MMTF fields as JSON, N, C-alpha, C and O atoms, coordinates in Angstrom:
{
  "mmtfVersion": "1.0.0",
  "mmtfProducer": "UNKNOWN",
  "numBonds": 419,
  "numAtoms": 420,
  "numGroups": 105,
  "numChains": 1,
  "numModels": 1,
  "chainsPerModel": [1],
  "groupsPerChain": [105],
  "chainIdList": ["A"],
  "bondAtomList": [4, 2, 8, 6, 12, 10, 16, 14, 20, 18, 24, 22, 28, 26, 32, 30, 36, 34, 40, 38, 44, 42, 48, 46, 52, 50, 56, 54, 60, 58, 64, 62, 68, 66, 72, 70, 76, 74, 80, 78, 84, 82, 88, 86, 92, 90, 96, 94, 100, 98, 104, 102, 108, 106, 112, 110, 116, 114, 120, 118, 124, 122, 128, 126, 132, 130, 136, 134, 140, 138, 144, 142, 148, 146, 152, 150, 156, 154, 160, 158, 164, 162, 168, 166, 172, 170, 176, 174, 180, 178, 184, 182, 188, 186, 192, 190, 196, 194, 200, 198, 204, 202, 208, 206, 212, 210, 216, 214, 220, 218, 224, 222, 228, 226, 232, 230, 236, 234, 240, 238, 244, 242, 248, 246, 252, 250, 256, 254, 260, 258, 264, 262, 268, 266, 272, 270, 276, 274, 280, 278, 284, 282, 288, 286, 292, 290, 296, 294, 300, 298, 304, 302, 308, 306, 312, 310, 316, 314, 320, 318, 324, 322, 328, 326, 332, 330, 336, 334, 340, 338, 344, 342, 348, 346, 352, 350, 356, 354, 360, 358, 364, 362, 368, 366, 372, 370, 376, 374, 380, 378, 384, 382, 388, 386, 392, 390, 396, 394, 400, 398, 404, 402, 408, 406, 412, 410, 416, 414],
  "bondOrderList": [1, 1, 1, 1, 1, 1, 1, 1, 1, 1, 1, 1, 1, 1, 1, 1, 1, 1, 1, 1, 1, 1, 1, 1, 1, 1, 1, 1, 1, 1, 1, 1, 1, 1, 1, 1, 1, 1, 1, 1, 1, 1, 1, 1, 1, 1, 1, 1, 1, 1, 1, 1, 1, 1, 1, 1, 1, 1, 1, 1, 1, 1, 1, 1, 1, 1, 1, 1, 1, 1, 1, 1, 1, 1, 1, 1, 1, 1, 1, 1, 1, 1, 1, 1, 1, 1, 1, 1, 1, 1, 1, 1, 1, 1, 1, 1, 1, 1, 1, 1, 1, 1, 1, 1],
  "groupList": [{"groupName": "MET", "atomNameList": ["N", "CA", "C", "O"], "elementList": ["N", "C", "C", "O"], "formalChargeList": [0, 0, 0, 0], "bondAtomList": [1, 0, 2, 1, 3, 2], "bondOrderList": [1, 1, 2], "singleLetterCode": "M", "chemCompType": "L-PEPTIDE LINKING"}, {"groupName": "ALA", "atomNameList": ["N", "CA", "C", "O"], "elementList": ["N", "C", "C", "O"], "formalChargeList": [0, 0, 0, 0], "bondAtomList": [1, 0, 2, 1, 3, 2], "bondOrderList": [1, 1, 2], "singleLetterCode": "A", "chemCompType": "L-PEPTIDE LINKING"}, {"groupName": "ILE", "atomNameList": ["N", "CA", "C", "O"], "elementList": ["N", "C", "C", "O"], "formalChargeList": [0, 0, 0, 0], "bondAtomList": [1, 0, 2, 1, 3, 2], "bondOrderList": [1, 1, 2], "singleLetterCode": "I", "chemCompType": "L-PEPTIDE LINKING"}, {"groupName": "THR", "atomNameList": ["N", "CA", "C", "O"], "elementList": ["N", "C", "C", "O"], "formalChargeList": [0, 0, 0, 0], "bondAtomList": [1, 0, 2, 1, 3, 2], "bondOrderList": [1, 1, 2], "singleLetterCode": "T", "chemCompType": "L-PEPTIDE LINKING"}, {"groupName": "ASN", "atomNameList": ["N", "CA", "C", "O"], "elementList": ["N", "C", "C", "O"], "formalChargeList": [0, 0, 0, 0], "bondAtomList": [1, 0, 2, 1, 3, 2], "bondOrderList": [1, 1, 2], "singleLetterCode": "N", "chemCompType": "L-PEPTIDE LINKING"}, {"groupName": "ARG", "atomNameList": ["N", "CA", "C", "O"], "elementList": ["N", "C", "C", "O"], "formalChargeList": [0, 0, 0, 0], "bondAtomList": [1, 0, 2, 1, 3, 2], "bondOrderList": [1, 1, 2], "singleLetterCode": "R", "chemCompType": "L-PEPTIDE LINKING"}, {"groupName": "LEU", "atomNameList": ["N", "CA", "C", "O"], "elementList": ["N", "C", "C", "O"], "formalChargeList": [0, 0, 0, 0], "bondAtomList": [1, 0, 2, 1, 3, 2], "bondOrderList": [1, 1, 2], "singleLetterCode": "L", "chemCompType": "L-PEPTIDE LINKING"}, {"groupName": "ASP", "atomNameList": ["N", "CA", "C", "O"], "elementList": ["N", "C", "C", "O"], "formalChargeList": [0, 0, 0, 0], "bondAtomList": [1, 0, 2, 1, 3, 2], "bondOrderList": [1, 1, 2], "singleLetterCode": "D", "chemCompType": "L-PEPTIDE LINKING"}, {"groupName": "SER", "atomNameList": ["N", "CA", "C", "O"], "elementList": ["N", "C", "C", "O"], "formalChargeList": [0, 0, 0, 0], "bondAtomList": [1, 0, 2, 1, 3, 2], "bondOrderList": [1, 1, 2], "singleLetterCode": "S", "chemCompType": "L-PEPTIDE LINKING"}, {"groupName": "PRO", "atomNameList": ["N", "CA", "C", "O"], "elementList": ["N", "C", "C", "O"], "formalChargeList": [0, 0, 0, 0], "bondAtomList": [1, 0, 2, 1, 3, 2], "bondOrderList": [1, 1, 2], "singleLetterCode": "P", "chemCompType": "L-PEPTIDE LINKING"}, {"groupName": "VAL", "atomNameList": ["N", "CA", "C", "O"], "elementList": ["N", "C", "C", "O"], "formalChargeList": [0, 0, 0, 0], "bondAtomList": [1, 0, 2, 1, 3, 2], "bondOrderList": [1, 1, 2], "singleLetterCode": "V", "chemCompType": "L-PEPTIDE LINKING"}, {"groupName": "PHE", "atomNameList": ["N", "CA", "C", "O"], "elementList": ["N", "C", "C", "O"], "formalChargeList": [0, 0, 0, 0], "bondAtomList": [1, 0, 2, 1, 3, 2], "bondOrderList": [1, 1, 2], "singleLetterCode": "F", "chemCompType": "L-PEPTIDE LINKING"}, {"groupName": "GLY", "atomNameList": ["N", "CA", "C", "O"], "elementList": ["N", "C", "C", "O"], "formalChargeList": [0, 0, 0, 0], "bondAtomList": [1, 0, 2, 1, 3, 2], "bondOrderList": [1, 1, 2], "singleLetterCode": "G", "chemCompType": "PEPTIDE LINKING"}, {"groupName": "GLN", "atomNameList": ["N", "CA", "C", "O"], "elementList": ["N", "C", "C", "O"], "formalChargeList": [0, 0, 0, 0], "bondAtomList": [1, 0, 2, 1, 3, 2], "bondOrderList": [1, 1, 2], "singleLetterCode": "Q", "chemCompType": "L-PEPTIDE LINKING"}, {"groupName": "TYR", "atomNameList": ["N", "CA", "C", "O"], "elementList": ["N", "C", "C", "O"], "formalChargeList": [0, 0, 0, 0], "bondAtomList": [1, 0, 2, 1, 3, 2], "bondOrderList": [1, 1, 2], "singleLetterCode": "Y", "chemCompType": "L-PEPTIDE LINKING"}, {"groupName": "CYS", "atomNameList": ["N", "CA", "C", "O"], "elementList": ["N", "C", "C", "O"], "formalChargeList": [0, 0, 0, 0], "bondAtomList": [1, 0, 2, 1, 3, 2], "bondOrderList": [1, 1, 2], "singleLetterCode": "C", "chemCompType": "L-PEPTIDE LINKING"}, {"groupName": "GLU", "atomNameList": ["N", "CA", "C", "O"], "elementList": ["N", "C", "C", "O"], "formalChargeList": [0, 0, 0, 0], "bondAtomList": [1, 0, 2, 1, 3, 2], "bondOrderList": [1, 1, 2], "singleLetterCode": "E", "chemCompType": "L-PEPTIDE LINKING"}, {"groupName": "LYS", "atomNameList": ["N", "CA", "C", "O"], "elementList": ["N", "C", "C", "O"], "formalChargeList": [0, 0, 0, 0], "bondAtomList": [1, 0, 2, 1, 3, 2], "bondOrderList": [1, 1, 2], "singleLetterCode": "K", "chemCompType": "L-PEPTIDE LINKING"}],
  "groupTypeList": [0, 1, 2, 3, 4, 3, 5, 6, 7, 8, 3, 4, 9, 3, 3, 10, 11, 7, 1, 10, 12, 13, 13, 1, 2, 3, 10, 0, 14, 6, 15, 4, 3, 3, 8, 3, 3, 15, 3, 1, 4, 10, 11, 10, 2, 4, 8, 7, 7, 8, 3, 8, 8, 1, 7, 3, 4, 0, 10, 14, 8, 8, 6, 16, 2, 3, 1, 4, 7, 3, 14, 10, 2, 8, 3, 16, 17, 2, 2, 6, 7, 7, 4, 7, 6, 2, 16, 10, 16, 1, 4, 2, 1, 7, 15, 6, 3, 2, 3, 10, 8, 8, 2, 8, 10],
  "groupIdList": [1, 2, 3, 4, 5, 6, 7, 8, 9, 10, 11, 12, 13, 14, 15, 16, 17, 18, 19, 20, 21, 22, 23, 24, 25, 26, 27, 28, 29, 30, 31, 32, 33, 34, 35, 36, 37, 38, 39, 40, 41, 42, 43, 44, 45, 46, 47, 48, 49, 50, 51, 52, 53, 54, 55, 56, 57, 58, 59, 60, 61, 62, 63, 64, 65, 66, 67, 68, 69, 70, 71, 72, 73, 74, 75, 76, 77, 78, 79, 80, 81, 82, 83, 84, 85, 86, 87, 88, 89, 90, 91, 92, 93, 94, 95, 96, 97, 98, 99, 100, 101, 102, 103, 104, 105],
  "secStructList": [7, 3, 3, 3, 3, 3, 3, 7, 7, 1, 1, 1, 7, 3, 3, 3, 3, 3, 7, 7, 1, 1, 3, 3, 3, 3, 3, 3, 3, 7, 3, 3, 7, 1, 1, 1, 7, 3, 3, 3, 3, 3, 3, 3, 3, 7, 1, 1, 7, 7, 1, 7, 1, 1, 4, 4, 4, 3, 3, 3, 3, 3, 3, 3, 3, 7, 6, 6, 7, 7, 7, 3, 3, 7, 1, 1, 7, 3, 3, 3, 7, 6, 6, 7, 3, 3, 3, 3, 7, 7, 1, 1, 6, 6, 1, 3, 3, 3, 3, 3, 3, 3, 3, 3, 7],
  "xCoordList": [1.287, 0.241, 0.883, 1.79, 0.076, 0.757, 0.239, -0.915, 1.161, 0.302, 1.199, 2.423, 0.257, 0.933, 0.014, -1.19, 0.935, 0.373, 0.658, 1.722, -0.382, -0.183, -0.807, -1.963, 0.042, -0.566, -0.802, 0.15, -2.27, -2.639, -2.039, -2.597, -1.253, -0.477, -0.71, -0.275, -1.388, -2.338, -3.84, -4.496, -4.27, -5.886, -5.647, -6.255, -4.742, -4.426, -4.561, -4.274, -5.211, -5.373, -4.174, -3.396, -3.854, -2.72, -2.786, -3.769, -1.776, -1.575, -1.574, -0.996, -2.193, -1.908, -1.851, -1.813, -1.84, -1.783, -1.718, -2.562, -0.737, -0.006, 0.141, 0.908, -0.954, -0.87, 0.581, 0.907, 1.32, 2.2, 2.139, 2.296, 1.909, 1.019, -0.65, -1.379, -1.223, -2.418, -2.854, -2.538, -3.508, -3.268, -4.974, -5.657, -5.332, -6.473, -6.407, -5.799, -7.169, -7.321, -8.453, -9.649, -7.534, -8.911, -9.426, -10.593, -9.043, -9.214, -8.565, -7.353, -9.153, -8.787, -9.247, -10.443, -8.619, -8.671, -8.881, -8.465, -9.219, -9.458, -9.498, -10.4, -8.358, -8.356, -8.363, -7.753, -9.261, -9.105, -8.486, -8.929, -7.056, -6.132, -6.47, -5.778, -7.507, -7.463, -8.678, -9.356, -9.235, -10.556, -11.201, -11.993, -11.108, -11.874, -12.426, -11.694, -13.779, -14.476, -13.785, -13.424, -13.496, -12.842, -14.018, -14.746, -13.845, -14.167, -13.053, -12.179, -13.294, -12.585, -13.235, -14.058, -13.112, -13.222, -11.801, -10.601, -12.463, -11.564, -12.004, -13.157, -10.799, -10.584, -10.086, -9.327, -10.363, -9.805, -9.405, -10.344, -7.997, -8.031, -7.059, -5.853, -7.637, -7.073, -5.845, -5.878, -4.69, -3.806, -3.52, -2.746, -4.445, -5.043, -5.744, -5.78, -6.325, -7.186, -6.096, -5.093, -6.551, -5.485, -6.247, -5.733, -7.463, -8.318, -8.156, -9.082, -7.202, -6.868, -7.431, -7.184, -8.21, -8.975, -10.666, -10.982, -11.014, -11.679, -13.073, -12.965, -14.628, -15.633, -15.965, -16.63, -15.484, -15.497, -15.081, -15.563, -13.834, -13.089, -13.408, -12.824, -14.606, -14.667, -15.346, -16.275, -15.113, -15.611, -16.629, -17.556, -16.083, -16.645, -16.642, -15.937, -17.527, -17.488, -17.895, -18.67, -17.234, -17.523, -17.956, -18.72, -16.835, -17.471, -17.085, -16.351, -17.746, -17.471, -16.921, -17.385, -15.546, -14.783, -14.705, -13.701, -15.842, -15.842, -14.215, -13.457, -13.798, -13.317, -12.379, -12.835, -11.14, -10.883, -11.589, -11.88, -11.949, -12.892, -12.134, -11.363, -12.274, -11.731, -13.138, -14.192, -13.119, -14.066, -13.296, -12.116, -13.628, -13.049, -13.92, -15.126, -12.976, -13.547, -13.248, -12.18, -14.76, -13.893, -14.953, -14.74, -15.929, -17.313, -16.788, -16.743, -16.318, -16.261, -14.919, -14.287, -13.871, -12.354, -12.057, -12.77, -11.335, -10.946, -9.515, -8.556, -9.5, -8.368, -7.915, -8.539, -7.228, -6.288, -5.07, -4.345, -4.992, -4.235, -2.72, -2.881, -1.308, -0.268, -0.267, -1.307, 0.122, 0.1, -1.566, -1.698, -2.735, -3.649, -3.31, -2.599, -3.873, -3.77, -5.108, -6.157, -5.067, -5.719, -5.244, -4.225, -6.267, -6.304, -6.835, -8.034, -6.496, -7.747, -7.316, -6.182, -8.291, -8.152, -8.877, -9.578, -8.433, -9.367, -9.546, -9.043, -10.335, -10.59, -9.781, -9.722, -9.153, -8.183, -7.055, -7.116, -5.802, -4.35, -3.949, -3.976, -3.532, -2.831, -3.726, -3.446, -5.183, -5.85, -6.179, -6.555, -5.925, -6.439, -4.982, -4.302, -4.77, -4.301, -4.676, -5.212, -4.373, -5.022, -3.969, -2.811, -4.783, -3.626, -4.727, -5.922, -3.564, -4.355, -3.984, -2.88, -4.501, -3.762, -4.541, -5.725, -3.301, -3.376, -2.776, -1.639, -3.062, -2.638, -2.19, -3.309, -1.326, -0.954, -2.145, -2.155, -2.944, -3.657, -2.915, -3.547],
  "yCoordList": [-1.163, -0.024, 1.705, 2.093, 2.289, 3.269, 4.833, 5.068, 5.596, 7.078, 8.166, 8.238, 8.943, 10.015, 11.443, 11.538, 12.666, 13.27, 14.865, 14.975, 15.986, 17.014, 17.767, 17.568, 19.128, 20.318, 21.303, 21.566, 22.009, 22.296, 23.892, 24.69, 24.143, 25.647, 26.754, 27.906, 26.202, 27.544, 27.124, 26.369, 27.438, 27.115, 26.901, 27.516, 26.027, 25.385, 23.955, 23.437, 23.198, 21.448, 21.113, 21.462, 20.466, 19.504, 18.036, 17.467, 17.191, 15.856, 15.42, 16.07, 14.415, 14.06, 12.932, 12.453, 12.285, 10.647, 10.468, 10.847, 9.925, 9.203, 7.602, 6.981, 7.049, 5.342, 4.594, 4.868, 3.727, 2.731, 2.008, 1.459, 0.97, 0.159, 0.113, 1.002, -1.388, -1.142, -0.982, -1.851, -0.002, 0.575, 0.988, 1.675, 0.25, 0.857, 1.697, 1.404, 3.115, 4.076, 3.572, 3.361, 3.44, 2.306, 4.686, 5.064, 5.026, 6.407, 7.286, 7.094, 8.647, 9.82, 11.073, 11.193, 11.566, 12.565, 14.188, 14.244, 14.906, 16.184, 17.473, 18.309, 17.455, 17.985, 19.536, 19.921, 20.483, 22.404, 22.566, 22.306, 23.161, 23.366, 24.692, 25.25, 25.514, 26.932, 27.046, 26.024, 28.363, 28.957, 29.447, 30.276, 29.008, 29.099, 28.521, 27.907, 28.342, 27.083, 27.137, 28.19, 26.04, 25.846, 24.699, 23.918, 24.989, 24.529, 23.695, 24.376, 22.197, 21.538, 20.808, 20.002, 20.858, 19.827, 18.6, 18.867, 17.234, 15.928, 15.493, 15.541, 14.994, 14.942, 13.656, 13.483, 12.286, 11.248, 11.164, 11.17, 11.058, 10.852, 9.929, 9.788, 9.494, 8.207, 9.045, 10.206, 8.072, 8.07, 8.664, 9.527, 7.839, 8.22, 9.404, 10.151, 9.806, 11.228, 12.748, 13.088, 13.088, 14.354, 15.847, 16.956, 15.623, 16.655, 16.956, 17.334, 16.772, 16.829, 18.288, 19.474, 17.691, 18.15, 18.962, 20.151, 18.381, 19.134, 18.528, 17.505, 19.096, 18.662, 17.22, 16.713, 16.37, 14.981, 14.394, 13.263, 14.592, 13.764, 14.113, 13.615, 15.212, 15.37, 14.34, 13.749, 13.927, 12.796, 13.573, 13.055, 14.682, 16.001, 17.121, 17.274, 18.104, 19.049, 20.208, 19.837, 21.509, 22.19, 21.76, 22.185, 20.579, 20.033, 21.281, 22.141, 21.382, 22.278, 21.468, 20.396, 22.236, 21.662, 22.507, 23.198, 22.518, 23.382, 23.759, 22.81, 25.134, 24.904, 24.171, 24.241, 23.365, 22.575, 21.297, 20.635, 20.795, 20.148, 19.089, 19.553, 17.522, 16.581, 16.211, 16.081, 16.051, 15.299, 13.747, 13.87, 12.731, 11.469, 10.769, 10.527, 10.534, 9.703, 8.106, 7.62, 7.236, 6.055, 4.824, 3.616, 5.357, 4.419, 3.354, 2.125, 4.704, 3.508, 3.361, 4.417, 1.603, 1.921, 2.428, 1.883, 3.194, 3.225, 2.27, 2.264, 1.834, 1.509, 2.05, 2.095, 2.388, 3.037, 2.218, 1.484, 2.402, 1.861, 2.987, 4.175, 2.507, 2.816, 4.401, 4.477, 5.416, 6.649, 7.581, 8.676, 6.929, 7.29, 8.363, 8.057, 9.967, 10.584, 10.791, 10.204, 11.424, 12.01, 13.134, 13.218, 14.622, 15.508, 16.635, 16.389, 17.734, 18.589, 19.406, 19.537, 20.203, 22.144, 22.388, 21.646, 23.62, 24.303, 25.635, 26.274, 26.317, 27.374, 28.378, 29.418, 28.394, 29.156, 28.298, 27.451, 28.999, 28.08, 28.392, 29.376, 26.694, 26.656, 26.179, 26.178, 25.663, 25.749, 24.154, 23.604, 23.797, 21.911, 20.796, 20.739, 20.133, 18.88, 17.321, 16.85, 16.511, 15.475, 14.949, 15.36, 13.379, 12.475, 11.309, 11.09, 10.9, 9.5, 7.986, 7.621, 7.369, 5.902, 4.817, 4.623, 4.319, 3.325, 1.714, 1.691, 0.615, -0.321, -1.296, -1.749, -1.963, -2.231, -3.725, -4.712, -3.525, -4.743, -5.861, -6.835],
  "zCoordList": [-0.029, -0.35, 0.049, 0.785, -0.687, -1.038, -0.327, 0.031, -0.255, 0.392, -0.257, -0.362, -0.635, -1.449, -0.976, -1.212, -0.171, -0.045, -1.043, -1.651, -1.102, -1.954, -1.414, -1.04, -1.213, -1.075, -2.206, -2.942, -2.461, -3.555, -3.425, -2.672, -3.96, -3.751, -4.814, -4.832, -5.561, -6.462, -7.059, -6.34, -7.975, -8.306, -9.112, -9.987, -9.517, -10.8, -10.438, -9.359, -11.878, -11.142, -11.11, -11.998, -10.206, -9.328, -9.586, -9.11, -10.363, -10.463, -8.868, -7.996, -8.679, -7.038, -6.672, -5.538, -8.087, -8.21, -9.808, -10.62, -10.012, -11.149, -10.999, -10.263, -12.041, -11.614, -12.286, -13.441, -11.528, -11.932, -12.076, -10.985, -13.125, -13.504, -13.387, -13.826, -12.546, -12.408, -10.957, -10.145, -10.616, -8.99, -8.895, -9.654, -7.617, -7.143, -6.137, -5.107, -6.346, -5.198, -4.342, -4.542, -3.183, -1.443, -0.86, -0.963, -0.695, 0.073, -0.3, -0.389, -0.679, -1.137, 0.304, 0.573, 0.78, 1.819, 1.063, -0.094, 1.381, 1.287, 2.201, 2.237, 2.914, 4.155, 3.653, 2.656, 4.622, 4.825, 5.938, 7.056, 5.567, 7.216, 7.415, 8.267, 6.775, 7.081, 7.546, 7.649, 7.94, 8.52, 7.882, 8.329, 5.972, 5.018, 4.315, 3.538, 4.125, 2.965, 2.02, 1.493, 1.661, 0.048, -0.561, 0.051, -2.161, -2.798, -4.228, -4.765, -4.655, -5.151, -6.141, -5.707, -7.236, -8.579, -8.618, -8.569, -8.721, -8.796, -10.119, -10.546, -10.819, -12.068, -11.994, -11.041, -13.013, -13.082, -14.305, -15.101, -14.939, -16.17, -16.878, -16.674, -17.519, -18.569, -19.245, -19.65, -19.251, -19.967, -21.66, -22.074, -22.33, -23.986, -23.751, -24.729, -22.72, -22.951, -23.005, -22.379, -23.604, -24.139, -23.465, -23.608, -22.774, -22.46, -20.723, -20.005, -20.419, -19.075, -18.162, -18.381, -17.158, -15.985, -17.221, -17.257, -17.615, -18.25, -17.762, -17.086, -18.048, -17.541, -17.638, -16.735, -18.852, -19.005, -18.489, -18.541, -17.53, -16.441, -14.923, -13.961, -14.857, -13.745, -12.746, -13.296, -11.295, -11.01, -9.428, -8.805, -9.259, -8.168, -8.868, -9.866, -8.344, -9.206, -7.687, -6.806, -7.667, -6.943, -5.125, -4.259, -5.29, -3.707, -2.925, -3.412, -1.346, -0.424, 0.583, 0.969, 1.136, 2.21, 3.433, 3.6, 4.458, 5.28, 6.074, 6.271, 6.474, 7.434, 8.139, 9.281, 8.222, 9.584, 9.353, 10.349, 8.023, 7.823, 6.944, 6.104, 7.046, 6.064, 5.167, 5.79, 3.74, 3.079, 2.892, 2.564, 3.0, 2.462, 1.336, 1.319, 0.449, -0.478, -0.692, -1.063, -0.286, 0.085, -0.411, -0.309, -0.872, -1.088, -2.278, -2.329, -3.448, -4.281, -4.678, -4.703, -5.225, -5.506, -6.823, -7.665, -7.252, -8.685, -9.114, -8.343, -9.831, -10.805, -11.663, -12.723, -11.594, -13.08, -13.648, -12.976, -14.649, -15.25, -15.469, -15.189, -15.973, -15.853, -16.145, -16.799, -16.093, -16.24, -16.069, -16.616, -15.23, -15.389, -14.41, -13.452, -14.586, -13.562, -12.291, -12.555, -11.253, -10.451, -10.066, -9.381, -10.661, -10.633, -9.549, -9.416, -8.734, -7.77, -8.24, -8.702, -8.192, -8.384, -6.854, -6.166, -6.675, -5.819, -5.847, -6.771, -4.783, -5.623, -4.97, -5.628, -3.905, -3.178, -2.399, -1.507, -3.262, -3.225, -1.395, -0.656, -1.23, -0.111, 1.078, 2.277, 0.282, 1.363, 1.754, 2.789, 0.715, 0.721, 0.574, -0.451, 1.582, 1.119, 1.151, 2.154, 0.003, -0.625, -0.211, -0.135, 0.228, 0.724, -0.426, -0.621, -0.863, -1.517, -1.182, -1.588, -0.726, -0.016, -1.471, -1.747, -2.116, -2.808, -3.088, -2.617, -3.571, -3.687, -4.865, -5.106, -5.8, -6.69, -6.918, -6.182, -7.98, -8.536, -9.847, -10.257]
}
């Protein structure tokens, strides 16, 4: 099992996970470490897709994460192939830390 942590230091879409081989995402945490509500968009991008961070890849849209709270995505497991990506963008820089837990399948 592997864990990656990424601080979103801008409002641009940021890669928070890049699959190596076939991997399953077991859980994702979107942690707001500020005293302000942030919104996030989450994208799952196939390595063959040239439309990075487009509406066609969005799995969560305008997800509100209140001050000092964490949103947990754990209901469904996402299976990614080699070089598939998960990107997250926030409306405020330095608001969210994203933790992704994965396992090779």
